[in-house]
KESE-833281 format. One record per residue (C-alpha): x, y, z. Coordinates in steps of 0.02 Angstrom, whole numbers, plus 50000, padded with zeros to 5 digits. Each point is the difference from the previous one (the first is absolute). Layout:
N
XYZ ...
***
This chain:
434
484685021050395 499875018949983 498425007749924 500035004949817 500805016949965 498765014549988 501045015649961 500085007749824 501924999650003 501434991550090 501125012050094 501884997350005 501155007550132 501864999149967 501435001150125 501595005049909 500365007749831 501774994149970 500554987949864 498614987350024 498675012750049 500365010449845 499864984849888 498374995050082 499215017349985 500605002049821 499204983549949 498375003750092 499875017049915 500614995049827 498894984649982 498545006550103 498654996949868 500604982449960 500144995350184 498225005850031 499394988849858 500944985250072 499195001150171 498375008949957 500195014250124 501055016150007 501605000350103 500395016650084 501655004850080 499355009550150 501585004850094 501894997149993 501135001750152 501765006449966 501445006250107 500315015949900 498525009049923 501125010849890 501154986849926 500084999049811 499334983149943 500104988949847 498114998749988 498745014349984 498815000250149 498665012350051 500825009050149 498334999750091 500194981050017 501635001550098 500165000350189 501464997950118 498874992150132 499814981149968 498474999150112 499045011349881 500174985549879 499754985850124 498475007350086 499095006949847 498354990349994 499985001749810 501614989949982 499544981849975 501754994049957 501635005950079 501584997849898 501544999750112 501485004549889 501235008150121 501034984450039 500934994550156 499294993950164 499655015950096 498835008849983 499314989349857 499474985650113 499105011950117 499075008249855 499474983549922 499374993250167 499065016350028 499214998649826 499444982050032 499245004750167 499055013849910 499274986749884 501035005249848 500634988149867 501905001249981 501194998349853 501875001150034 501654997549909 501004999550162 501114984549996 500925003750162 498395002650099 499174984549929 501554989250028 500345006050178 498295003850071 498704995449870 499334985350101 499015010450126 499365011449861 499374985049902 499134993350155 499195016950034 499395000949821 499314982350009 499145003750166 499125014949922 499704991549831 501025013149910 501194999049853 501865002550030 500864997649833 501875001849970 500434994649822 501185014749978 501104994550146 500894986649898 500735000849824 499275016849949 498804998149855 500124981049988 498404991550058 500614986950123 499075001450167 498234999049930 500434985449885 500764990550145 498525003750114 498704996049868 500434992049833 501354988550075 499124997250166 499544982149954 501834995249995 501204995450137 501395012049953 501654990950012 501175014349960 500055018549963 501625007349933 500225017649938 501085014449947 499015012750099 501125015150015 500245010549844 501465010350066 501134985150034 499484991749839 500475015749904 501695000550088 500384981749966 499455001849819 501185014649971 501424991150091 499764985249883 499755009249836 501245014250024 501304991050108 499785014150125 500325000050188 498595001250127 500435017550071 500015007649825 498354992049949 499195004850166 500465018149969 499244998849826 498424992150071 499835014450124 500195012949862 498634991349900 498844999450150 500024981050014 500925000450167 499715011250150 501335011450073 500094987150139 499924983849899 500174988050147 498214993449994 500304994249822 501814994549993 499984992150173 498474989849951 498715006750124 498775005549865 500024982449927 499904992750176 498345008950031 499314994349832 500484981650014 499274999850177 498345006049929 500024987949854 500494985250110 498655003650127 498724999149859 500804985149912 500144989250156 498485006950095 501105003850150 500525015850087 501825004049960 500955010150129 501085011149890 501394999650131 500174981249972 500305002349813 501854998249957 500615015149903 501635003649912 500275014249878 501175002949853 501365010950079 501274985749997 499794996649813 501495004649891 500245000649813 501054984350018 498494990450065 498965005349850 501394994649881 500344983350084 498144996150010 499855003249812 501494988649967 499104986350097 498365002749904 499085010550130 499415017650035 499835008050172 498345006950062 499315005650168 498584987850029 498614997850126 499614981750030 498564991750092 499794981050004 498784988150082 500994985850081 499404981950019 500155001250190 498745014550006 501275013850020 500425014049877 501585006849924 499905019049984 501605008949950 500755014449899 501774999749932 501045001149841 499994983749903 500794992649847 498624995249879 500334989549844 499825010749844 498574988349951 499035004050160 498325008949967 500555014650109 501725002149924 499415010849855 499145012550116 501055015749979 500105018450046 498605006150116 498814985849954 499364987650129 499454982149977 499184987450117 499914981349967 498644990550094 499944981050003 498334992250044 499634981650028 498695000249861 500385014649885 501884997149996 501105015249964 499195017049975 501055015349958 499575018350038 501085013449918 499995018849984 500575016650071 500254997850186 499995017950060 499675017949951 498575012349999 499014992749855 500194981250032 499675000950188 498605012649972 499234987449880 499984986850138 499235012250124 498635005149878 499654981749965 499714997350186 498905015650006 498904993149861 499894983050084 499465008450161 498745010949907 499194984449926 499934992050171 499225015750074 498675000549865 499574981650029 500045001550190 501354986650004 501525008150077 501144989450108 499774984549892 501844995149995 500665001750176 501704995850074 500514982949937 501404997450127 499114986350097 501524988450016 501495001850116 501544993849909 501795001650060 501365006649885 501474988649968 501635007550065 501255004549864 501294988150074 498854985749949 499605006349825 500844989249869 500515008049836 501474999549883 501335013150034 501215011749912 501565004650100 501365012149945 501635001250096 501745007349978 501454988450041 501894999749988 500694992049842 500894985650087 500024981049986 498674989650089 498805014750021 498584991049911 500314984350103 499935009650164 498375008949956 499114985449920 500494989350149 499025011650115 498494999349885 500134981150004 500035000050190 498295008549996 499304988349865 499945014049872 500234994049822 500855010849870 499095001749833 501145011949904 501485011650027 500805015149916 501795005050043 500815016049937 501635008450052 499685018450033 501515007950086 501494989049958 500064989950161 498145001750037 498594990049921 498115001349989 499104983550026 498154998349968 499134984350062 498294993949946 499364987650129 498654986849997 498525001650119 500525002350181 499215007750156 500465017950036 500744995050168 501254988149920 500585013449877 500135013350135 501014989050118 501144993849861 500365017849944 500445004950179 501354986549998 500595004249824 500155018550042 501304995750132 501104989649883 501675008849974 499834998449810 498335009349995 500055019049980 498125002650016 498294992449972 499365012849875 498204994649976 498744986150031 498404999849896 498644987049992 499534991649836 498164997449957 499334988749862 
***
């Protein structure tokens, strides 16, 4: 255990003054007096590394604090805590490792770094008895990582399911409420600042993939290789799918799902899913996030709030800063180290059993239903419900809702069905979660 803290203040060095960095600095400056009362010692922002010293910013900062040399922040002996808020893998990983080797405590909001290469950073921090906190990396301002590592630590977590990307949730909400098409809503989201100019990380599901990898590693005490996490985005979703889902009593959300399996393995996946309108996550709309955690003792626990943005994520970062400050004062940094002490395999998606929604376009001819349902029967796939609507005179939309079946059976059946001469196209296949 580290010796008790002796300095009259705690020095903070910040890497990055973008969206999250600005929110963090604004909160530290605006609530400075209250924060000092909460921890019993002043917090001083000593230096902030930025790319462009002359850029106009959304937060007022003393220009003397700014530098374009990150090592002036990392190597300053007065900086006790380094906040890495630049994002990405390189050079963020290098900077965090450098900070840890200098004996600095670290707070980060970098989901990609923690998902892809956080394991060695956590081990370095544990080796040196340092804090490495990352609450802001998942679900913005929603407290989820600390509760799972502490308040819920007595539970065997059975499941963690979340809407953990605000951009896609905003898009799907607008598609549902306004009967709009995805390209139009995406353009609107970009104009409002909810989506980046290149929105692929959000709409292709990678942002959520990083986050569910982090949450699952904590929930199931096992390292999760993010490359093994199945990911599917929302590009294939059409207004028709939203409408048909509503007719069947469902809404469509992009969800991250982690499950503990009886055989010791995990399910970890990201994809669009039909959720019953009565599902706890179904009412989560616009840019809000929600995470549902199921523990063996506590049962279901729901976390809800703004999942991104300067203020919410800055709030999470400052919370980690205060936690680290308290640990520094008490000489108790590095208390909660990496909890990934298991080695669990991830179940392949072909083996994952869910219910399924399938939309296809077929020719309006006799015996079409018999031909298609016969193929489903050959693969032991039971039909739960069906919607049939003529759309272009001699062409018909058919929507199938299937009972639970392995992904492999559905995939192989659809390959056969696609080649039937009465089938125009398989338009979409979406999993159904209860």
